[in-house]
PLY file of the C-alpha trace (Angstrom):
ply
format ascii 1.0
element vertex 81
property float x
property float y
property float z
element edge 80
property int vertex1
property int vertex2
end_header
146.65 42.91 30.80
147.82 46.38 32.34
148.62 47.72 35.71
145.53 50.41 35.32
143.19 47.47 33.52
143.66 45.80 36.95
142.64 49.06 38.52
139.28 49.58 36.92
138.55 45.86 37.12
138.90 46.26 40.44
136.53 49.49 40.52
134.33 47.29 38.84
134.22 44.71 42.00
133.87 47.70 44.54
131.36 49.38 42.26
128.87 47.32 40.87
128.42 47.66 37.32
129.97 50.70 35.30
130.21 53.13 32.51
133.03 54.27 30.34
132.65 57.61 32.03
131.53 56.54 34.93
135.46 54.30 35.17
137.01 58.26 33.60
135.56 60.23 36.59
136.73 57.88 39.22
140.16 58.22 37.61
140.44 61.35 36.51
141.36 60.22 32.86
142.43 62.80 30.81
142.48 60.48 27.76
139.20 60.60 25.80
137.65 57.50 25.83
140.44 55.34 27.19
138.38 53.06 29.89
135.98 52.17 26.65
138.77 51.26 25.25
140.23 49.56 27.95
136.53 47.87 28.23
136.74 47.11 24.31
139.55 44.97 24.62
138.52 43.17 27.96
135.89 42.66 26.53
137.08 40.22 23.54
138.96 39.31 26.69
136.28 38.11 28.58
137.06 39.52 31.45
133.63 42.55 30.99
130.85 42.00 29.38
128.44 44.56 28.03
124.73 44.33 29.10
123.82 46.77 27.92
124.16 50.20 25.92
127.34 51.74 28.00
126.64 49.96 30.94
129.87 47.06 31.43
130.43 44.07 34.56
133.69 41.65 35.33
132.26 38.41 34.23
132.73 35.50 36.60
136.38 34.82 34.07
137.12 38.54 35.56
136.41 37.68 39.26
138.25 35.19 39.04
141.91 37.25 37.09
141.15 38.94 40.10
141.20 36.15 42.58
144.70 34.99 40.73
143.16 31.98 39.95
143.45 33.33 36.34
146.09 33.56 34.49
145.99 36.69 31.85
148.39 34.22 29.28
145.26 32.00 28.59
142.70 34.52 27.31
141.84 35.26 24.02
144.94 38.04 22.48
142.42 41.45 22.74
144.75 42.47 19.18
143.92 39.45 17.32
147.39 39.22 17.15
0 1
1 2
2 3
3 4
4 5
5 6
6 7
7 8
8 9
9 10
10 11
11 12
12 13
13 14
14 15
15 16
16 17
17 18
18 19
19 20
20 21
21 22
22 23
23 24
24 25
25 26
26 27
27 28
28 29
29 30
30 31
31 32
32 33
33 34
34 35
35 36
36 37
37 38
38 39
39 40
40 41
41 42
42 43
43 44
44 45
45 46
46 47
47 48
48 49
49 50
50 51
51 52
52 53
53 54
54 55
55 56
56 57
57 58
58 59
59 60
60 61
61 62
62 63
63 64
64 65
65 66
66 67
67 68
68 69
69 70
70 71
71 72
72 73
73 74
74 75
75 76
76 77
77 78
78 79
79 80
């Protein structure tokens, strides 16, 4: 988990369901597909879930992580290592 991941999760908690493009726009990201790649990793880790074409929401685990009730080291490794 990176600081950017935490910022993405916090934004999703504040704003609700979001698309990768909306997140890229929010953070003024110039790296193509940055939010999409991070959301994919966080989906694998169980912190967010895809609920529609390009639309993601925060899971209960994502909420618990933000509330410091869940240690990121206990989550599945999104890289498969």
